[in-house]
C-alpha positions as CSV (number, residue, x, y, z in Angstrom):
1,M,0.0,0.0,0.0
2,E,1.5,3.3,-1.0
3,C,0.3,5.0,2.1
4,L,2.4,2.7,4.3
5,K,5.9,4.3,4.5
6,T,8.3,3.2,7.2
7,G,11.4,4.6,5.9
8,N,12.8,1.1,5.3
9,Q,12.7,0.7,1.6
10,A,12.8,-3.1,1.7
11,L,10.0,-3.3,4.3
12,D,7.9,-0.7,2.4
13,K,8.2,-2.9,-0.8
14,Q,6.9,-5.9,1.1
15,L,4.1,-4.0,2.7
16,A,3.0,-2.8,-0.7
17,R,2.3,-6.5,-1.5
18,W,-0.8,-6.2,0.8
19,Y,-2.7,-4.3,-1.8
20,P,-6.6,-4.2,-1.5
21,L,-8.6,-7.1,-3.1
22,I,-12.0,-7.0,-4.6
23,D,-14.4,-8.5,-2.1
24,H,-16.7,-11.3,-3.2
25,P,-19.2,-12.9,-0.9
26,V,-18.1,-16.5,-1.5
27,Q,-14.4,-15.5,-0.9
28,L,-15.4,-13.8,2.3
29,S,-17.2,-16.9,3.4
30,L,-14.2,-19.0,2.6
31,I,-12.0,-16.9,4.8
32,S,-14.1,-17.7,7.8
33,A,-14.5,-21.4,6.9
34,V,-11.7,-22.8,9.2
35,S,-13.0,-20.9,12.2
36,R,-16.5,-22.4,11.5
37,G,-15.0,-25.9,11.7
38,V,-14.5,-26.6,8.0
39,R,-11.2,-28.5,7.9
40,F,-11.1,-28.9,4.1
41,P,-12.4,-26.0,2.2
42,L,-12.6,-27.1,-1.5
43,V,-12.0,-24.1,-3.8
44,P,-12.7,-25.0,-7.5
45,A,-12.8,-21.4,-8.8
46,G,-12.0,-19.6,-12.0
47,R,-8.5,-19.0,-13.1
48,R,-6.9,-15.7,-11.9
49,S,-9.9,-14.9,-9.8
50,G,-8.1,-14.5,-6.5
51,K,-8.4,-18.0,-4.9
52,T,-4.6,-18.5,-4.4
53,E,-4.1,-14.9,-3.3
54,R,-6.8,-15.4,-0.7
55,F,-5.0,-18.5,0.6
56,K,-1.5,-16.9,0.7
57,R,-2.9,-14.0,2.9
58,F,-4.9,-16.4,5.1
59,V,-2.0,-18.7,5.8
60,V,0.3,-15.8,6.7
61,K,-2.3,-14.3,9.0
62,Q,-3.0,-17.7,10.7
63,A,0.8,-18.2,11.2
64,N,1.0,-14.9,12.9
65,K,-2.0,-15.6,15.0
66,V,-1.4,-19.3,16.0
67,I,2.1,-20.6,16.4
68,G,2.6,-23.8,14.4
69,Q,4.0,-25.3,11.2
70,Y,2.1,-24.5,8.0
71,Y,2.5,-25.6,4.4
72,A,1.8,-24.2,1.0
73,A,1.9,-27.0,-1.6
74,A,1.5,-27.7,-5.3
75,P,1.9,-30.9,-7.4
76,T,5.6,-30.3,-8.1
77,H,8.4,-28.5,-6.3
78,D,8.9,-26.1,-9.2
79,Q,5.2,-25.3,-9.2
80,A,5.2,-24.7,-5.5
81,K,8.2,-22.5,-5.7
82,K,6.8,-20.4,-8.5
83,I,3.3,-20.1,-6.9
84,F,4.3,-19.4,-3.3
85,W,7.9,-18.7,-2.4
86,N,8.4,-15.1,-3.3
87,D,4.9,-14.0,-2.4
88,L,5.0,-15.7,1.0
89,L,8.4,-14.0,1.7
90,K,6.8,-10.6,0.9
91,L,3.4,-11.2,2.7
92,S,5.1,-12.5,5.8
93,L,7.4,-9.4,5.8
94,S,10.5,-11.6,5.8
95,V,12.9,-8.6,6.0
96,T,11.8,-8.2,9.6
97,H,12.4,-11.9,10.5
98,K,15.3,-12.6,12.9
99,K,16.0,-16.0,11.3
100,Q,16.8,-16.1,7.6
101,P,14.7,-18.4,5.5
102,N,16.0,-21.9,4.5
103,I,16.2,-21.5,0.7
104,S,17.2,-25.1,0.0
105,E,14.3,-26.5,2.1
106,R,11.9,-23.6,1.3
107,I,11.0,-22.8,4.9
108,I,10.2,-19.3,6.2
109,Y,10.8,-18.8,10.0
110,M,8.5,-16.2,11.5
111,N,9.4,-14.2,14.6
112,N,6.7,-15.8,16.8
113,G,8.0,-19.3,16.1
114,S,5.7,-20.3,13.3
115,E,7.1,-21.8,10.1
116,L,5.9,-21.6,6.5
117,H,6.9,-24.6,4.4
118,V,6.7,-24.6,0.6
119,L,6.2,-28.2,-0.6
120,G,6.2,-30.0,-3.9
121,L,4.0,-33.1,-3.8
122,D,5.5,-34.9,-6.8
123,K,6.6,-37.1,-3.8
124,P,3.5,-37.0,-1.6
125,Q,5.5,-38.4,1.3
126,R,7.0,-35.0,1.8
127,I,3.9,-33.9,3.7
128,E,4.2,-36.8,6.2
129,G,6.0,-36.7,9.6
130,I,5.3,-33.1,10.6
131,P,2.6,-32.0,13.1
132,W,1.0,-29.4,10.8
133,T,-1.3,-26.7,12.1
134,G,-2.7,-26.0,8.6
135,G,-2.0,-25.3,5.0
136,G,-3.2,-25.5,1.5
137,I,-2.6,-27.2,-1.8
138,D,-3.0,-25.4,-5.1
139,E,-3.7,-27.1,-8.5
140,F,-5.2,-29.9,-6.5
141,A,-6.7,-31.6,-9.6
142,D,-3.2,-32.1,-10.9
143,L,-2.0,-34.2,-7.9
144,K,-1.4,-37.9,-8.3
145,P,-4.9,-39.4,-7.9
146,E,-3.9,-41.6,-5.0
147,A,-1.9,-38.8,-3.1
148,W,-4.9,-37.5,-1.1
149,E,-6.0,-40.9,0.4
150,A,-2.6,-42.5,0.6
151,N,-0.5,-39.7,2.0
152,I,-2.1,-36.3,2.6
153,Y,-5.3,-37.1,4.4
154,P,-3.6,-39.7,6.8
155,A,-0.8,-37.1,7.5
156,L,-3.4,-34.5,8.5
157,N,-5.1,-37.0,10.8
158,T,-1.9,-38.0,12.6
159,V,-2.3,-37.1,16.3
160,D,0.2,-34.5,17.6
161,P,0.9,-35.6,21.2
162,T,1.4,-32.0,22.3
163,R,-2.1,-31.2,21.0
164,P,-4.1,-34.4,21.1
165,G,-7.4,-32.9,20.3
166,Y,-6.3,-30.7,17.4
167,K,-7.0,-31.5,13.7
168,P,-5.1,-29.6,11.0
169,W,-7.0,-27.8,8.2
170,S,-6.1,-27.6,4.5
171,W,-7.5,-25.5,1.7
172,L,-7.8,-27.6,-1.5
173,L,-7.6,-25.1,-4.4
174,G,-7.6,-25.4,-8.2
175,V,-9.2,-25.4,-11.6
176,P,-11.2,-28.5,-12.5
177,D,-9.5,-30.9,-14.8
178,G,-12.1,-33.5,-15.9
179,L,-14.0,-35.7,-13.5
180,N,-11.2,-36.9,-11.3
181,H,-10.3,-37.1,-7.5
182,Y,-10.9,-33.4,-7.1
183,Y,-14.4,-33.8,-8.5
184,D,-15.0,-36.8,-6.2
185,L,-14.2,-34.7,-3.1
186,C,-16.4,-31.8,-4.3
187,E,-19.2,-34.3,-4.8
188,I,-18.8,-35.6,-1.3
189,A,-18.9,-32.1,0.1
190,K,-22.0,-31.2,-2.0
191,A,-23.8,-34.4,-0.8
192,G,-23.3,-33.2,2.8
193,V,-21.8,-36.5,3.9
194,S,-19.3,-34.7,6.2
195,D,-19.3,-31.2,7.5
196,V,-15.5,-31.0,7.4
197,Y,-15.8,-30.4,3.7
198,E,-17.4,-27.4,2.0
199,V,-17.2,-26.2,-1.6
200,F,-16.5,-22.5,-2.4
201,H,-17.0,-21.8,-6.0
202,W,-17.0,-18.6,-8.1
203,M,-16.3,-17.7,-11.7
204,T,-13.7,-15.3,-12.9
205,E,-16.3,-13.2,-14.8
206,E,-17.9,-12.4,-11.4
207,I,-14.8,-10.6,-10.3
208,F,-12.9,-9.6,-13.4
209,P,-15.5,-9.4,-16.2
210,E,-13.2,-7.6,-18.6
211,M,-10.5,-10.3,-18.3
212,A,-13.1,-13.0,-18.8
213,A,-14.5,-11.2,-21.9
214,E,-11.1,-11.1,-23.5
215,A,-10.5,-14.8,-22.7
216,K,-13.8,-15.7,-24.5
217,K,-12.3,-14.3,-27.7
218,I,-9.3,-16.7,-27.7
219,M,-10.6,-19.8,-25.9
220,S,-12.9,-22.6,-27.0
221,S,-16.2,-22.9,-25.1
222,R,-15.0,-26.0,-23.4
223,Q,-11.7,-24.5,-22.3
224,Y,-13.4,-21.3,-21.1
225,K,-15.9,-23.2,-19.0
226,Q,-13.2,-25.2,-17.3
227,E,-10.6,-22.5,-16.8
228,F,-12.8,-19.4,-16.1
229,R,-16.0,-20.9,-14.9
230,A,-14.4,-23.7,-13.0
231,S,-16.8,-26.3,-14.4
232,F,-16.4,-30.0,-13.8
233,E,-19.0,-30.7,-16.5
234,T,-16.6,-30.5,-19.4
235,A,-15.0,-33.9,-19.7
236,T,-14.5,-35.0,-23.3
237,G,-16.9,-37.7,-24.4
238,R,-19.1,-37.8,-21.3
239,I,-21.9,-40.1,-22.3
240,Y,-24.7,-38.9,-20.0
241,E,-23.9,-35.2,-20.3
242,D,-27.3,-34.1,-19.2
243,Y,-27.0,-35.9,-15.9
244,S,-26.8,-33.1,-13.3
245,S,-28.0,-32.0,-9.8
246,L,-31.6,-32.0,-11.3
247,N,-31.3,-35.8,-11.1
248,H,-30.3,-35.9,-7.4
249,T,-32.7,-36.9,-4.7
250,N,-32.8,-37.7,-1.0
251,E,-35.7,-40.1,-1.4
252,T,-35.4,-43.6,0.1
253,I,-37.1,-46.9,-0.5
254,K,-40.5,-47.3,1.2
255,P,-41.5,-50.7,2.8
256,H,-44.5,-51.2,0.5
257,E,-42.8,-50.5,-2.8
258,Q,-42.0,-53.1,-5.4
259,L,-38.2,-53.2,-6.0
260,L,-36.5,-53.0,-9.3
261,W,-33.2,-54.9,-9.3
262,Y,-30.9,-54.4,-12.3
263,H,-27.7,-56.3,-13.0
264,D,-24.4,-56.4,-14.8
265,F,-22.6,-59.7,-14.2
266,N,-19.0,-58.5,-14.6
267,Y,-16.9,-60.5,-12.2
268,T,-15.4,-57.5,-10.4
269,P,-17.0,-55.3,-9.4
270,L,-20.2,-57.3,-9.6
271,S,-22.7,-54.4,-9.9
272,S,-26.4,-54.2,-9.3
273,G,-28.7,-51.4,-8.4
274,I,-32.0,-51.3,-6.5
275,G,-34.7,-48.7,-7.4
276,V,-38.4,-48.1,-7.5
277,K,-40.8,-46.5,-10.0
278,R,-43.2,-43.8,-8.9
279,D,-45.7,-42.2,-11.3
280,G,-43.6,-43.0,-14.3
281,E,-40.4,-41.7,-12.7
282,Y,-37.4,-43.9,-11.8
283,Y,-35.7,-43.6,-8.5
284,L,-32.3,-45.3,-8.3
285,L,-31.8,-45.4,-4.5
286,E,-29.4,-48.2,-3.5
287,E,-26.8,-50.5,-5.0
288,I,-24.9,-53.7,-4.3
289,I,-21.3,-53.6,-5.4
290,L,-19.2,-56.7,-4.7
291,I,-15.5,-57.3,-5.5
292,S,-14.6,-60.7,-7.0
293,A,-18.1,-62.1,-6.5
294,V,-20.7,-64.2,-8.3
295,A,-24.4,-63.7,-8.8
296,R,-25.4,-66.0,-5.9
297,Q,-23.5,-63.8,-3.5
298,S,-25.2,-60.7,-4.8
299,A,-28.6,-62.4,-4.1
300,E,-27.5,-63.4,-0.6
301,E,-26.6,-59.8,0.1
302,F,-30.0,-58.7,-1.4
303,V,-32.2,-61.0,0.8
304,E,-30.2,-60.1,3.9
305,R,-30.5,-56.3,3.3
306,Y,-34.2,-56.4,2.4
307,K,-35.3,-59.1,4.8
308,D,-37.7,-56.6,6.5
309,H,-39.0,-55.1,3.3
310,K,-42.8,-55.7,3.2
311,N,-43.2,-56.1,-0.6
312,K,-41.5,-59.4,-1.4
313,R,-42.0,-59.2,-5.1
314,V,-39.0,-58.0,-7.2
315,I,-38.5,-57.3,-10.9
316,I,-35.2,-58.4,-12.2
317,Y,-33.4,-56.8,-15.2
318,G,-30.0,-57.5,-16.7
319,D,-27.6,-58.9,-19.3
320,P,-29.0,-61.7,-21.6
321,A,-25.6,-63.4,-21.2
322,G,-26.6,-64.2,-17.6
323,K,-28.9,-66.8,-19.0
324,A,-26.0,-68.9,-20.4
325,G,-26.6,-72.6,-19.8
326,E,-30.3,-72.4,-19.5
327,K,-30.9,-73.8,-23.0
328,H,-29.3,-77.0,-21.8
329,S,-31.0,-77.1,-18.4
330,Q,-27.9,-75.9,-16.7
331,A,-27.3,-73.4,-13.9
332,S,-27.1,-69.7,-14.8
333,D,-26.6,-66.4,-13.0
334,Y,-30.3,-65.7,-13.1
335,K,-31.2,-69.2,-11.8
336,D,-28.8,-68.8,-9.0
337,I,-30.3,-65.5,-8.0
338,E,-33.9,-66.8,-8.3
339,E,-33.1,-69.9,-6.2
340,V,-31.9,-67.7,-3.4
341,L,-34.9,-65.4,-3.7
342,R,-37.4,-68.3,-3.6
343,S,-35.7,-69.9,-0.6
344,N,-36.1,-66.6,1.3
345,G,-39.7,-66.0,0.6
346,W,-39.4,-63.7,-2.5
347,T,-41.2,-63.9,-5.8
348,Y,-39.9,-62.3,-8.9
349,T,-40.5,-61.3,-12.5
350,R,-37.5,-61.6,-14.8
351,K,-37.5,-59.0,-17.6
352,V,-34.5,-59.8,-19.7
353,R,-34.0,-59.6,-23.5
354,S,-33.5,-62.8,-25.4
355,K,-30.4,-61.4,-27.1
356,A,-27.9,-58.6,-26.6
357,M,-29.1,-55.1,-26.9
358,S,-27.7,-52.3,-29.1
359,I,-25.3,-50.3,-26.9
360,K,-26.1,-47.1,-28.7
361,D,-29.9,-47.6,-28.5
362,S,-29.7,-48.5,-24.8
363,Q,-27.6,-45.4,-24.1
364,N,-30.2,-43.3,-25.8
365,A,-33.0,-45.0,-23.8
366,L,-31.2,-44.0,-20.6
367,R,-30.4,-40.5,-21.8
368,A,-34.1,-39.9,-22.5
369,K,-35.0,-40.7,-18.9
370,I,-32.2,-38.5,-17.5
371,K,-33.5,-35.6,-19.5
372,N,-35.5,-35.6,-22.7
373,A,-35.7,-33.1,-25.6
374,F,-38.4,-31.2,-23.8
375,G,-36.3,-30.9,-20.7
376,D,-38.3,-33.4,-18.6
377,V,-36.4,-35.3,-15.9
378,N,-37.7,-38.8,-15.1
379,L,-34.7,-40.4,-13.4
380,F,-33.4,-39.6,-9.9
381,V,-30.4,-40.9,-8.0
382,N,-29.7,-40.9,-4.3
383,V,-26.1,-39.9,-4.5
384,V,-25.3,-40.9,-0.9
385,N,-26.8,-44.4,-1.0
386,A,-25.9,-45.1,-4.6
387,P,-22.5,-43.6,-5.1
388,Y,-21.3,-45.9,-7.9
389,T,-24.5,-45.0,-9.8
390,H,-23.9,-41.3,-9.3
391,K,-20.2,-41.5,-10.2
392,G,-21.0,-43.7,-13.3
393,L,-23.7,-41.4,-14.7
394,S,-21.4,-38.4,-14.0
395,T,-18.2,-39.7,-15.5
396,V,-18.6,-42.6,-18.0
397,Q,-16.8,-41.7,-21.2
398,L,-16.8,-42.7,-24.8
399,K,-13.7,-44.3,-26.1
400,K,-11.7,-41.9,-28.3
401,G,-13.0,-42.0,-31.8
402,S,-16.1,-43.9,-31.0
403,S,-19.7,-42.7,-30.9
404,F,-20.9,-45.4,-28.5
405,L,-18.1,-47.7,-27.1
406,E,-17.5,-46.9,-23.5
407,V,-14.2,-46.6,-21.5
408,E,-14.3,-49.4,-19.0
409,T,-14.0,-48.3,-15.3
410,D,-15.3,-49.7,-12.1
411,Y,-18.3,-47.3,-12.4
412,Q,-19.2,-48.2,-15.9
413,H,-20.7,-51.5,-14.9
414,I,-23.6,-50.1,-12.9
415,T,-24.6,-47.8,-15.7
416,T,-24.7,-50.8,-18.0
417,A,-27.1,-52.4,-15.5
418,I,-29.3,-49.3,-15.7
419,R,-29.2,-49.4,-19.5
420,Y,-30.5,-53.0,-19.5
421,M,-33.5,-51.9,-17.5
422,M,-34.2,-48.8,-19.5
423,D,-33.7,-50.6,-22.8
424,Y,-36.2,-53.2,-21.7
425,E,-38.9,-50.9,-20.5
426,H,-38.4,-47.9,-22.9
427,P,-36.7,-49.2,-26.0
428,V,-35.9,-46.9,-28.9
429,A,-37.2,-48.0,-32.3
430,S,-34.6,-50.6,-33.3
431,N,-34.8,-52.4,-30.0
432,K,-38.5,-53.0,-29.7
433,T,-38.4,-56.8,-30.3
434,T,-37.0,-59.9,-28.6
435,T,-38.0,-59.4,-25.0
436,Q,-38.7,-62.2,-22.5
437,I,-40.7,-62.3,-19.3
438,L,-40.3,-65.0,-16.7
439,I,-42.6,-64.9,-13.7
440,A,-42.3,-66.9,-10.5
């Protein structure tokens, strides 16, 4: 600030780094998040909109206020140095520090005993072994996908014996980059699963409209949405692109409702979902996801979970390949399931095509229920109780160069199961034949 003149040229230069910022209500709420008990503020915000600047100032103020060890991290050492080092030296008024910073280790020593560490997480283990007070990670979407669960989160939950009740905080900042681990954490926060997470989102155009307008002239629509609007909804080739928060629900299964049980018989994960139909609308409310399992085990899980359900008649959908062996009076996936159901007092209707469906047609059948051309939404997902369903519909991609082949992931199998049901009940023109119904 030009008005702050101390007579010390070096100090005045660093004080000038505390220039005024443009206030934004979400940014102001973010600044108070840690004091409100939010350990992990997630900040997917527009590029050059002030998110990293807000963090730099916050961590310096906290280090002045509460003695401890703090970190400012990025996916690589070079990134962390470029983003944080010089600015933290200035904002912490390092020319007044009694102890010189450790340039090789990138540590700033403040006069009250606090330390500011600048870390590169290309080796995520660097964050381990220190009783942190708090910190932040920029470009979080570019971290190694396993780094959060394998290294960072455990490190932040390690008990400091000198402060046994204290839990460190960490801002998680960045621009979205597809539907990856950053997306997953933001979805957890939005679902309200834990109050230690909260999402703080704003767009560059809300704060710097002129900058955003210039960017529009040179960026593609997809790039602009990702970089300046911080949108996660821009992954290339997303199959169910209309699936959105409009499809989310908190509804649960009621005891009297007939259950719809839809299957994909992939060995691992063996995926099936449980839903209900209300006034023509589909509610996908629960799921059974088993690793390295067979159909009979899925049935055993089903009858145990729903042993107290009042309506003991279930409709079964799934892959025609699950009938393999029946033509020769041999066991099949469906027969194994139905045997378990009968022995536990259930009756069933099997609605399965006689031959394999068209992938493209079944995708279109499901898309039409997610949102049709008139904008009607007729399919809803409980994102807490059916997380694979939610992640699958949010993220399943087309293979590069294909108009219908899907990239195989753990989440793709449950969407295939949903497709079997939608293709049977609401087929598009070329799929309106070869259906079979078996009632017992």
